[in-house]
N, C-alpha and C positions, 0 to 999 in steps of 0.2 A: 337557591343555594349559591352563596358568593363564590365566584371562581378563584382559583389560586392566583392566577395572573391573567391580565387581559391587555392585548395590544390593539390600539385603535388608530387606523389610518396612518400607519408609520411609513414615512418616506425618508430616504437619506441619499445625498449626493456627495461623493468624496471631493475634497478640495481639488480644484483644477480638472475634475472629470467633466466630460461633456454630457453624460447621461446618468440618471439616478441609478444607484445600485439596488434600492428598494422602492417600490411603487405602491403606496397605499395599503400596506399589510394590515389586515385585521384578523386577530386570532385569539381564541379563548382557551385556557388550559385549566381543567378541573383538578382538584387535589387528588393525588394518587395515580394520575395518568402518566404513561410512558409513551412519548411520541418520537418517532423517527422521521427525519427530514432527508429527502433525496432530491437529486436534480443534477443537471450538467454543471461543469465548471463555469463560474460566472453567473450562476442563477441567483446569487444573493444569500446563500446559506450561511457562510461565515460572517457576512455583514450583519445578518439578523442575530447571530450568536453574540457578536460584540455589542450590539445595541442592548441585549438583555442584561448584561452585567455592567453597563455603564462605560465601557472602554470608548464607545462612541456616544457622545462627542467629546468626552473629557480628554482622551489622549489621541484619538484618531479624528482629525478635524474634517469638517464638512458642514453641509446644511441638513439639519435634522428637523422633522416636523412629525406631529402625531403624539401619542401618549402611551406610556407603559404604567400599569398599576399592579401592585402585588397586594392581595387581600384588601383591595379597595384603596390602597395608599399610593399616591402618585410617586413614581420613581424617577421620571424624566427630569433631568437637571440636578439630581442628588449627587453628592461626592461619590467617587468610585468606591472608597472604603466602606461607605454606608450601604451601597448596593451589593458589594462583594460579600457582606455578612449573610445576605439572603440568596444571592445567585453565585454559584461557583462555576468557573469556566476552565475546561481543559482545552488548550489551544490546538488548532490544526497543526501548527509548527510547534510540537510539544517540547522540542529541545530549547526553544526560546524562553521557556519558563523554568528551566533548570539552571541553577548557578551555585549551589552549596558544595562543600568539599566532601561530604559523604551523604549517603542515602538517608540516614536517620535525621540529620540536620535539615535536609531538603523537605522532608515531610513535616518536621516540626516548625518550619518557618512561619506558616500561616497561623498556627496556634500561638506563637510568640507575639505576632502582631495583634492578635485578638485577646492578649493578656490571659490566656488559659493557665491556671496553676500548674506548676511543674509536675506535681504528683499525678494529675490527670493526663498531662501531656504524654508521658511515657506509655501509658496504657493505650491511649488513642493512636499513637504512632505505630505501636506494635499491632494493633487491630487493623489499621489501614493497610499496612504492609502485608499482613496475612490475607486480607481480602483480595489483593492483586497478585498473590503468589510470589512475593519478594521477601518472605521471612528468611533470615540468614544473610541478607544483603546489607544489613544496617551499616557496616563499616566501609562499604565499597564506595570508591569515587564514582559519581555518576558518569564521568567521561569514559570510564572503562566498561560501561554496560553496553550490551547490544542495543540496536535501535528499538526492538520490541520491549526490552527491559526498561529502557528510558521512557517508553510510552506508558508502561505500567506504573512507573514511578511518578510520572506527571499526574496520572489518575489518582494515585494515593495521596499526593500532595494537596489535592482539592478535596478529596473524599474525607480526609481527616478533620476538616473544619465543620463537617456536618451541615452544609448549607441547606436552606429550605428548598432551593431549586438547583439541580445539577444540570449543567449544559456541557456536553462533550462534542467537540467539533472533530469528526472523523477520528475517534479514539482507537480504532482497530487497524489503521493503515499498515503498521509495521509488525502486527502480531501474526503468529502462525495460526492455521485454521482453528485449532482447538482453543487457542487464546482468544480469537475473535468470538467464538461461541461463548466462552466464559464471561467476556465482558457483557454480552447481552443477558446471560443468566444473572450476572451481578446486578445489572440495571433493574431487572424484574424483582430481584430480592430486595433491593434498596427501596422499593416503593413502600415498605413497611416503616421506614425511618426517614426517608427524604420525600417531601410532599409532591415534587414534580420533577420529571426527567425529560430532557430534550437531547436527542442524539442524532448527529449528522452522519450519514453512512453512504458508501458507494455499493457495498455488497448486498444484494437483495435477499439472498437466502436467509441471512440472519435477522432481517427486520420483521420476519413473520412473528416474532415474539413480542413486538410492540403492540400497544393498544390502538394507536392511530398512526397513519402514514401520510405525511405531507409532501407533495411533489411541487417543487418550485421551478419557475422558468422566468428568466429575464426580470428578476426582482419582484415577481408576483407569486402568490399561491395559486397554482393551477388546479390542484386537487387535494382534498383532505378527506380521506376515507379509511376504513378498516384495511389493514394490509392484505387480507385475503381478497378483497374486491379490487384494489388497485394493482396488485401483482398478477392478477389473472388477465391483464391487458398488456401482453409483451410488446405490441406495436407502439402503444403510447409511451412505454418506458424507453424503448430504443430510440424513438424520435426525440426524446428529451435527454439523451445522453446517459441513460441508466441501463446497466446490463440486465436484461430480463432473465428470469429463471429459465434454465435450460429445459426443464420439464415442460413449461408452457410453450416454449419455442417449438419443441418437437410436436406437442399436441396440436398446435396451430397448423403445422405443416402436414399433419396427418388428417386434418379436417375434423378434429375431435374437440370437445369442450376443454377450455384451458383452465378448468377448475382444479386440475391435479397439480397443486403447488409443490407437494413433497413427492419423493421418489415412490413410496408405496402406493399412494393414490393414483399417480400417473401410470404406474405399472398396471394396476387393475383396470383403469379406463382403456388402455391400449389392448390389454389381453381380452377384455370383454367385447371390444369392437372387432375382434378376429384377426388382429395383426400378429404375425409370428416372424421369427428370424428366417431369412432365406439362406440355406446351407451354402449355396454357391458364393453368395456375397460374403458370408462369414469366412469362408476358406481364403478369399482374396486378402482378408485383413492380416493373415499370418505371414504375408510377405514382409521382409525386413523394411523398416522405415527408412534406413539409410545403410549403405554398405561401404564403410570407410576403414574396415579392419586392416587393409593393406597400405593405408596412407601413413606417412612418416609421423612420428610423435613430435609435437611442438611444445608440449609440457610434460615433463617426467619428474614426478614427486617421489622421493625415496625416504621413507621413515622420518618424515618431518614432524617436529614438535615445536610448539611456541608457547611462551609464558609471558603474560603481562606483569611486570614487576614481581611482587611476592604473591600474586594471586594464583589460583589453580591453573593447570595447563589448559590453554584454549585449544590447542591442537595436540594430539597424542599419537605419535608414530603413524602419521598419515602417508599412505602411498597411493599414487594415482597417475594414470597416463591419459593424456588427451591428444587426439590426432588431428592433423590438418583438415579443416573443413567441417568438423563436428559442430553440432549445436547442443551444448550440454547445459542442463539445469542442475543447480546445486540447491538442495532443499533440506529442511529440518527445523526443529524447534528453535525458538528464540534463544540465543546464547550458545548454540551448539558448535560454533566455530566457522560458519560459512564465510562471513566477511573476512575473518582473520586468514582463512585459507587463500581466498582470491587475492588478498593484498600481498601475499608472498610472490605472486606471479609477475608483478611489475615493480618489485623492489620497495614498495611502501613499507613492508615489513621484511625482516630477514629471519630465517629459521633459528630457533634456539638450538635445536639438534637436527641432524639429517641434512639432506641436500636436494637441490632442484636444478634440473637442466631445462633451459629455455631455448627453443629453436636450435637445439644441438650443442649448446654450450652451457657450462656451469653458470648458474644465475649470478654467482658472486663475481664472475669475470666481466659481466656487463656493467658499464657505468649506468647511473640512473637515467641519464639523458638518452643513451643508446637503447636501453630497455623501454623507456617511456615512448620512444618513437615507434617501436615495433609492437608494443602491448598497450593498447588504449584502455583507459579505465574511466567509466562514467559513474560518478558517485551516486549513492542512494538519494541524496538531496542535491539537485543541480546547483542550488545556491552556494554550496560548499566549493564549487570550482569556477563559478562565474564571477568576474571582477571588473571587466573592462567597461569603458564608457559607451561603446557602441557594439552592435552585433558584428560588424566588420572587424573591429579590433579584437574582439573575443575569439573569433575563428582564426584570425591571422596570427595569434600569439604563438601557437605551437610551431608552425612552420618557420616563423621568424626567429624563434628561440633556437631552432635547429640550424639556423644560418642559411636558409634557402634564399635564392635571389628573388627580388620583389616581383618580377613578372610571374614566376612560378607560384609565389605566395598568393597573388591575386587570382590566378587560375584555380588554385586549390580551394580558395574561399568560395568562389563562384560555384564550383562543382559540389562542395560540401553542403552549401545552403540550398542548392537545387535538389539534392538528394533528400533533405529533410523537409523541404517545402517552405523554406524561409527566404527564398530568393526575392529580392526587391525590398527587403527590410533592413538592409545593411546599416543604415544611419540611425536606427532606433536604439533607445536605451534598453539593454537586456532586461532590466528589472521592471520595465513597463509591459513586458510580455506576460502572458498567462503562464501558469505552472506547466502546462503541457508544452507550450512553446519554448519555455526555458529548458525543459527536458530535451526537446529537439535540438536546441542550440548547444547544449552540453554534448550531445552526440556529434553534431557538426564540428565542434571545436576539436574533438578527438579524431574524427574522420579526416580532417584536413592534414593530419600528420601521416595518413595512409598506413595505419597499423595492420599487421598481419593477424593479430588476435584482438578481439574486442570483448571486454568484460563489462557487464552492466549489473550494478547492485540495485535490486528492486526497481526496475525501469518503469513500472506502472504505478508506483506509489503516488497517491493524491490526484491521479488523473481520472476523469470521467470515462465512460465506456468508449466514446468516440476517440478520445485521446489515447486510451489504452490500445485500441485497435490500430491507430495510426502509427504509434511508436513500434508496436510489435510487427506490423507488416513491413515497416522499414528495416527492422532487425532481420527479418526473414529474407528480405531482398539482399541485404549485405551478406548473409550466409550463402545465398545462392550464387554470389559472385566469387565464392571460394574462401571468404574470411572464416576463421574459427570464432565461434560465439560461445561465451560463457555467461549465463545469467544466474543471479541469486534472487530467489523469489519465494513468496508465501502464497502466491495465487496459483492454485492447483490447476485451474482451467487453462492458464497460460502454459504451464508445463505440459499438460496433456496435448494441447493443440499445436504447439510450436516447436518444442524441443525434440531431439532425436534420442537423447539419452538422459537418464536421471541418476544423479549421485545423491544418496541420502546420508545425512550426518546425524550423530547423536553423541553428546558429551565429548566433542573434540575428535571423534573417530568417524571413519566412513563405515557404515553398517550395511549398505546395499549399493549396487552400481549395475545398471542394466537398461534394457529396452523399456520404453515407457509403458507398454501394455503389461509387461511382466512386473514392473515396479508398482503398478496400481492394482494388482490382482488380489492382494491380501489385505483386507480392511483392518484386521487385527494388528498387523505389523505397522500399518500407517498410523493407527490410533496410538500405538506405543511411541511413535515419533512425533506426536501432537499434530498429525496430518490427517487429511480426509480427501478422498478422491472427489472430483467435481460431480455434479448431479448426473450428467450424461453418462459418465463412466459407471456410476452406481446403478443407474437405470439399465444400462446395457448389460451389466452383470446379472440383473434379475431376469433379463430376456435371453440370457445365454450368448451375448455378443460382446467380445472384448474390444470395445470402441474407445476412441480418444476424444470424440466430439459429437455434437448433435448431427452434423452433416454425415458422419460415418454411420451413426445409428439409424438415421432416416434411410440411408442407402442400403441398409441391411434388412429392412422390414418389408414384408409382403403380406397381402391378404387374399 
């Protein structure tokens, strides 16, 4: 049987790079297969995706060798438009492929280039938007969409062309948990009409639905197996920068077979082995995570509403108090108003109605410079705030802009880079750093202004497991020094393990606000908010233990 496509001995070195990004990749994909690719940052996943649709070497220059064939026809060296008819690519940086003035035009653009008749175009655009949950968004300007909605739009804009092969490079990074699951269900459903699907992903729980799982390391394919086989080796995954399933991590620590990939199977393996909850250990869990109720409020939101142009209300009479030293996670479905809310805190947006007090003063009485110095904001995409020629200049910009003397600026730069682990790299070009290092640089550039409040919008987006842990441990240390931390995130394991308090939003309103254990106790309410508790929390609930992490669950079990 002729394969759908075949890669033979593919290698690629970026122009001016000292090492190849791909080393002799050989891979065969059969018609109807759905393959997920995992691996650490820099493993070569995105480079492989760009080779598949011809961006390399047509637009991204370097030295390419090897061969790609589709149904036996050689694609290497073909014009990009010719390859694009067969291979559709959703970029890792999905915003880079959005440029039209409304959602409908964005999705129709590919069809226009392929000369699809107008009568067919409308139906196909409508169908693609329905597939990704964007029906009713046709007239919206893409720039007004949330990050997750933009990601869905990018998927629709490729899906509408009905390519033979669909390649999606981390298509779920900005989606809420239910949205992530929906993308994988969609990928499986598309196998009836798209002959081959390749999907790059960091979250292991979702890749269980794939037919094959490819693990890459340093430009090579390290393993190519069924997901059930590869995911049952948590040590291999963690070593290679992939977050292992929490079920397998716990089973390994208990000395049990790591074949329990889902919560139900893991529960029965643990129960059958005689492990039970230790009542004394469970009782200790009910102590407060943090006790900051008597601390002064640093943010006081009173009936705030906000509306973008003539669109629906992004915030609807929101009231919220955050106290000094808290670590607060703001969560909810894509488009529920999370980013709109936190942008009110540093003056990037001003309320349409209502009022906000920041650090004891009306927010409207602060100048943007004054507020920016006290309230640091790290954008969802670090590249949206990085602009200088060197790491040193980037971190020095804030203190210099605030008029601090040069000796103090130098001291702050040294301290900030030391905190994030980039000391000694002052002369490097920021855009030569990895995504995780750019995220750390963005944090350092904010820290150099010594803010009292630090806001981070999706701080783990696009990072591998090692990068996620590094940035989260840094944020925790900053909180322990007394800084107030606010994060917006869709990663529920991050909320469970790191935050003290959880604020849940839906349709521009706050619908729940409380302790992490209490917040994750009701699966039905979470599902209504397009959220899902992490595996350890769900497994703990089956065992009668209200835990936040694998460590807590392990510490509460006895045999």
